[in-house]
PyMOL CGO cylinders between C-alpha atoms (Angstrom):
from pymol import cmd
from pymol.cgo import CYLINDER

trace = [
    CYLINDER, -65.57, 192.57, 291.41, -64.68, 190.32, 288.21, 0.3, 1, 1, 1, 1, 1, 1,
    CYLINDER, -64.68, 190.32, 288.21, -62.54, 188.18, 290.90, 0.3, 1, 1, 1, 1, 1, 1,
    CYLINDER, -62.54, 188.18, 290.90, -65.60, 187.97, 293.23, 0.3, 1, 1, 1, 1, 1, 1,
    CYLINDER, -65.60, 187.97, 293.23, -67.85, 186.98, 290.60, 0.3, 1, 1, 1, 1, 1, 1,
    CYLINDER, -67.85, 186.98, 290.60, -65.06, 184.09, 289.59, 0.3, 1, 1, 1, 1, 1, 1,
    CYLINDER, -65.06, 184.09, 289.59, -64.53, 183.21, 293.11, 0.3, 1, 1, 1, 1, 1, 1,
    CYLINDER, -64.53, 183.21, 293.11, -68.15, 182.67, 293.93, 0.3, 1, 1, 1, 1, 1, 1,
    CYLINDER, -68.15, 182.67, 293.93, -68.38, 180.47, 290.23, 0.3, 1, 1, 1, 1, 1, 1,
    CYLINDER, -68.38, 180.47, 290.23, -65.58, 178.22, 291.26, 0.3, 1, 1, 1, 1, 1, 1,
    CYLINDER, -65.58, 178.22, 291.26, -66.68, 177.75, 294.48, 0.3, 1, 1, 1, 1, 1, 1,
    CYLINDER, -66.68, 177.75, 294.48, -70.39, 177.21, 293.68, 0.3, 1, 1, 1, 1, 1, 1,
    CYLINDER, -70.39, 177.21, 293.68, -68.79, 174.50, 290.88, 0.3, 1, 1, 1, 1, 1, 1,
    CYLINDER, -68.79, 174.50, 290.88, -66.80, 172.99, 293.75, 0.3, 1, 1, 1, 1, 1, 1,
    CYLINDER, -66.80, 172.99, 293.75, -63.85, 173.98, 291.47, 0.3, 1, 1, 1, 1, 1, 1,
    CYLINDER, -63.85, 173.98, 291.47, -64.88, 171.28, 289.19, 0.3, 1, 1, 1, 1, 1, 1,
    CYLINDER, -64.88, 171.28, 289.19, -66.06, 174.05, 286.21, 0.3, 1, 1, 1, 1, 1, 1,
    CYLINDER, -66.06, 174.05, 286.21, -66.31, 174.83, 283.73, 0.3, 1, 1, 1, 1, 1, 1,
    CYLINDER, -66.31, 174.83, 283.73, -66.56, 178.42, 284.41, 0.3, 1, 1, 1, 1, 1, 1,
    CYLINDER, -66.56, 178.42, 284.41, -67.15, 180.57, 281.09, 0.3, 1, 1, 1, 1, 1, 1,
    CYLINDER, -67.15, 180.57, 281.09, -66.38, 184.29, 281.21, 0.3, 1, 1, 1, 1, 1, 1,
    CYLINDER, -66.38, 184.29, 281.21, -67.27, 186.34, 278.22, 0.3, 1, 1, 1, 1, 1, 1,
    CYLINDER, -67.27, 186.34, 278.22, -67.18, 189.77, 277.59, 0.3, 1, 1, 1, 1, 1, 1,
    CYLINDER, -67.18, 189.77, 277.59, -68.58, 191.59, 274.99, 0.3, 1, 1, 1, 1, 1, 1,
    CYLINDER, -68.58, 191.59, 274.99, -70.98, 194.30, 273.39, 0.3, 1, 1, 1, 1, 1, 1,
    CYLINDER, -70.98, 194.30, 273.39, -74.55, 194.47, 272.28, 0.3, 1, 1, 1, 1, 1, 1,
    CYLINDER, -74.55, 194.47, 272.28, -76.75, 197.53, 273.20, 0.3, 1, 1, 1, 1, 1, 1,
    CYLINDER, -76.75, 197.53, 273.20, -74.27, 198.01, 275.95, 0.3, 1, 1, 1, 1, 1, 1,
    CYLINDER, -74.27, 198.01, 275.95, -70.70, 196.64, 276.84, 0.3, 1, 1, 1, 1, 1, 1,
    CYLINDER, -70.70, 196.64, 276.84, -71.13, 193.40, 279.25, 0.3, 1, 1, 1, 1, 1, 1,
    CYLINDER, -71.13, 193.40, 279.25, -69.15, 191.02, 281.62, 0.3, 1, 1, 1, 1, 1, 1,
    CYLINDER, -69.15, 191.02, 281.62, -70.79, 187.61, 281.97, 0.3, 1, 1, 1, 1, 1, 1,
    CYLINDER, -70.79, 187.61, 281.97, -69.81, 185.07, 284.56, 0.3, 1, 1, 1, 1, 1, 1,
    CYLINDER, -69.81, 185.07, 284.56, -71.14, 181.67, 284.10, 0.3, 1, 1, 1, 1, 1, 1,
    CYLINDER, -71.14, 181.67, 284.10, -70.91, 178.02, 286.13, 0.3, 1, 1, 1, 1, 1, 1,
    CYLINDER, -70.91, 178.02, 286.13, -72.64, 174.92, 286.43, 0.3, 1, 1, 1, 1, 1, 1,
    CYLINDER, -72.64, 174.92, 286.43, -72.64, 174.73, 289.70, 0.3, 1, 1, 1, 1, 1, 1,
    CYLINDER, -72.64, 174.73, 289.70, -75.63, 174.36, 292.82, 0.3, 1, 1, 1, 1, 1, 1,
    CYLINDER, -75.63, 174.36, 292.82, -77.42, 177.41, 291.27, 0.3, 1, 1, 1, 1, 1, 1,
    CYLINDER, -77.42, 177.41, 291.27, -80.04, 179.54, 293.90, 0.3, 1, 1, 1, 1, 1, 1,
    CYLINDER, -80.04, 179.54, 293.90, -83.38, 179.66, 294.39, 0.3, 1, 1, 1, 1, 1, 1,
    CYLINDER, -83.38, 179.66, 294.39, -85.67, 182.18, 292.63, 0.3, 1, 1, 1, 1, 1, 1,
    CYLINDER, -85.67, 182.18, 292.63, -86.67, 183.33, 296.00, 0.3, 1, 1, 1, 1, 1, 1,
    CYLINDER, -86.67, 183.33, 296.00, -83.50, 183.69, 297.31, 0.3, 1, 1, 1, 1, 1, 1,
    CYLINDER, -83.50, 183.69, 297.31, -82.37, 185.36, 294.57, 0.3, 1, 1, 1, 1, 1, 1,
    CYLINDER, -82.37, 185.36, 294.57, -85.29, 187.87, 294.88, 0.3, 1, 1, 1, 1, 1, 1,
    CYLINDER, -85.29, 187.87, 294.88, -85.29, 187.97, 298.91, 0.3, 1, 1, 1, 1, 1, 1,
    CYLINDER, -85.29, 187.97, 298.91, -81.68, 187.89, 299.53, 0.3, 1, 1, 1, 1, 1, 1,
    CYLINDER, -81.68, 187.89, 299.53, -79.11, 187.91, 297.01, 0.3, 1, 1, 1, 1, 1, 1,
    CYLINDER, -79.11, 187.91, 297.01, -77.98, 191.54, 296.90, 0.3, 1, 1, 1, 1, 1, 1,
    CYLINDER, -77.98, 191.54, 296.90, -78.33, 191.89, 300.48, 0.3, 1, 1, 1, 1, 1, 1,
    CYLINDER, -78.33, 191.89, 300.48, -75.17, 192.25, 302.93, 0.3, 1, 1, 1, 1, 1, 1,
    CYLINDER, -75.17, 192.25, 302.93, -74.83, 189.22, 305.09, 0.3, 1, 1, 1, 1, 1, 1,
    CYLINDER, -74.83, 189.22, 305.09, -76.66, 186.71, 303.21, 0.3, 1, 1, 1, 1, 1, 1,
    CYLINDER, -76.66, 186.71, 303.21, -75.22, 183.75, 301.94, 0.3, 1, 1, 1, 1, 1, 1,
    CYLINDER, -75.22, 183.75, 301.94, -75.88, 180.22, 300.34, 0.3, 1, 1, 1, 1, 1, 1,
    CYLINDER, -75.88, 180.22, 300.34, -72.05, 179.19, 301.69, 0.3, 1, 1, 1, 1, 1, 1,
    CYLINDER, -72.05, 179.19, 301.69, -71.43, 177.48, 304.55, 0.3, 1, 1, 1, 1, 1, 1,
    CYLINDER, -71.43, 177.48, 304.55, -68.10, 179.79, 305.19, 0.3, 1, 1, 1, 1, 1, 1,
    CYLINDER, -68.10, 179.79, 305.19, -69.43, 183.09, 303.45, 0.3, 1, 1, 1, 1, 1, 1,
    CYLINDER, -69.43, 183.09, 303.45, -69.91, 186.28, 305.00, 0.3, 1, 1, 1, 1, 1, 1,
    CYLINDER, -69.91, 186.28, 305.00, -72.47, 187.30, 302.13, 0.3, 1, 1, 1, 1, 1, 1,
    CYLINDER, -72.47, 187.30, 302.13, -70.88, 190.95, 301.53, 0.3, 1, 1, 1, 1, 1, 1,
    CYLINDER, -70.88, 190.95, 301.53, -69.12, 189.74, 298.16, 0.3, 1, 1, 1, 1, 1, 1,
    CYLINDER, -69.12, 189.74, 298.16, -72.36, 190.19, 295.58, 0.3, 1, 1, 1, 1, 1, 1,
    CYLINDER, -72.36, 190.19, 295.58, -73.54, 193.07, 297.71, 0.3, 1, 1, 1, 1, 1, 1,
    CYLINDER, -73.54, 193.07, 297.71, -70.52, 195.12, 297.18, 0.3, 1, 1, 1, 1, 1, 1,
    CYLINDER, -70.52, 195.12, 297.18, -70.35, 194.21, 293.63, 0.3, 1, 1, 1, 1, 1, 1,
    CYLINDER, -70.35, 194.21, 293.63, -74.18, 195.67, 292.89, 0.3, 1, 1, 1, 1, 1, 1,
    CYLINDER, -74.18, 195.67, 292.89, -72.95, 198.56, 294.86, 0.3, 1, 1, 1, 1, 1, 1,
    CYLINDER, -72.95, 198.56, 294.86, -69.41, 199.10, 293.01, 0.3, 1, 1, 1, 1, 1, 1,
    CYLINDER, -69.41, 199.10, 293.01, -71.42, 198.33, 289.40, 0.3, 1, 1, 1, 1, 1, 1,
    CYLINDER, -71.42, 198.33, 289.40, -74.43, 200.80, 290.35, 0.3, 1, 1, 1, 1, 1, 1,
    CYLINDER, -74.43, 200.80, 290.35, -72.15, 203.62, 290.97, 0.3, 1, 1, 1, 1, 1, 1,
    CYLINDER, -72.15, 203.62, 290.97, -70.64, 203.54, 287.91, 0.3, 1, 1, 1, 1, 1, 1,
    CYLINDER, -70.64, 203.54, 287.91, -74.08, 203.86, 286.12, 0.3, 1, 1, 1, 1, 1, 1,
    CYLINDER, -74.08, 203.86, 286.12, -74.23, 199.95, 285.49, 0.3, 1, 1, 1, 1, 1, 1,
    CYLINDER, -74.23, 199.95, 285.49, -76.59, 196.99, 286.59, 0.3, 1, 1, 1, 1, 1, 1,
    CYLINDER, -76.59, 196.99, 286.59, -76.24, 193.48, 287.38, 0.3, 1, 1, 1, 1, 1, 1,
    CYLINDER, -76.24, 193.48, 287.38, -78.68, 190.71, 286.57, 0.3, 1, 1, 1, 1, 1, 1,
    CYLINDER, -78.68, 190.71, 286.57, -78.30, 187.18, 287.71, 0.3, 1, 1, 1, 1, 1, 1,
    CYLINDER, -78.30, 187.18, 287.71, -80.24, 183.62, 285.78, 0.3, 1, 1, 1, 1, 1, 1,
    CYLINDER, -80.24, 183.62, 285.78, -80.02, 180.61, 288.19, 0.3, 1, 1, 1, 1, 1, 1,
    CYLINDER, -80.02, 180.61, 288.19, -81.48, 177.32, 288.47, 0.3, 1, 1, 1, 1, 1, 1,
    CYLINDER, -81.48, 177.32, 288.47, -81.15, 174.92, 291.43, 0.3, 1, 1, 1, 1, 1, 1,
    CYLINDER, -81.15, 174.92, 291.43, -78.84, 172.22, 290.94, 0.3, 1, 1, 1, 1, 1, 1,
    CYLINDER, -78.84, 172.22, 290.94, -77.94, 173.63, 287.02, 0.3, 1, 1, 1, 1, 1, 1,
    CYLINDER, -77.94, 173.63, 287.02, -75.76, 176.60, 287.70, 0.3, 1, 1, 1, 1, 1, 1,
    CYLINDER, -75.76, 176.60, 287.70, -75.90, 180.57, 287.67, 0.3, 1, 1, 1, 1, 1, 1,
    CYLINDER, -75.90, 180.57, 287.67, -74.82, 182.97, 285.21, 0.3, 1, 1, 1, 1, 1, 1,
    CYLINDER, -74.82, 182.97, 285.21, -73.98, 186.68, 286.53, 0.3, 1, 1, 1, 1, 1, 1,
    CYLINDER, -73.98, 186.68, 286.53, -74.04, 189.45, 283.69, 0.3, 1, 1, 1, 1, 1, 1,
    CYLINDER, -74.04, 189.45, 283.69, -72.62, 192.98, 284.39, 0.3, 1, 1, 1, 1, 1, 1,
    CYLINDER, -72.62, 192.98, 284.39, -73.92, 195.70, 282.08, 0.3, 1, 1, 1, 1, 1, 1,
    CYLINDER, -73.92, 195.70, 282.08, -71.86, 198.80, 281.94, 0.3, 1, 1, 1, 1, 1, 1,
    CYLINDER, -71.86, 198.80, 281.94, -72.86, 202.33, 280.30, 0.3, 1, 1, 1, 1, 1, 1,
    CYLINDER, -72.86, 202.33, 280.30, -70.99, 203.19, 277.46, 0.3, 1, 1, 1, 1, 1, 1,
    CYLINDER, -70.99, 203.19, 277.46, -67.77, 205.32, 277.53, 0.3, 1, 1, 1, 1, 1, 1,
    CYLINDER, -67.77, 205.32, 277.53, -67.31, 203.88, 281.04, 0.3, 1, 1, 1, 1, 1, 1,
]
cmd.load_cgo(trace, "trace")
């Protein structure tokens, strides 16, 4: 899952970075991956982002984030996304305590 998020960030930023990885805990443990890449529209996030076979990439299959979300949710966690077209994206994975 982490590998997929990092790979997506690298592709979105055309390998020009920077890509940030943050691990921490506020009310719950989290892992955050941020890039300054192409970003995604609110409509794409709302309607298609975590659906299988939906992608903004020319050569993508659209299954990586679908799988990530299923894995995280199967362990009692959740994924949040903050993205702006032309500015970048941050995915935050929240995990339950004691996992």
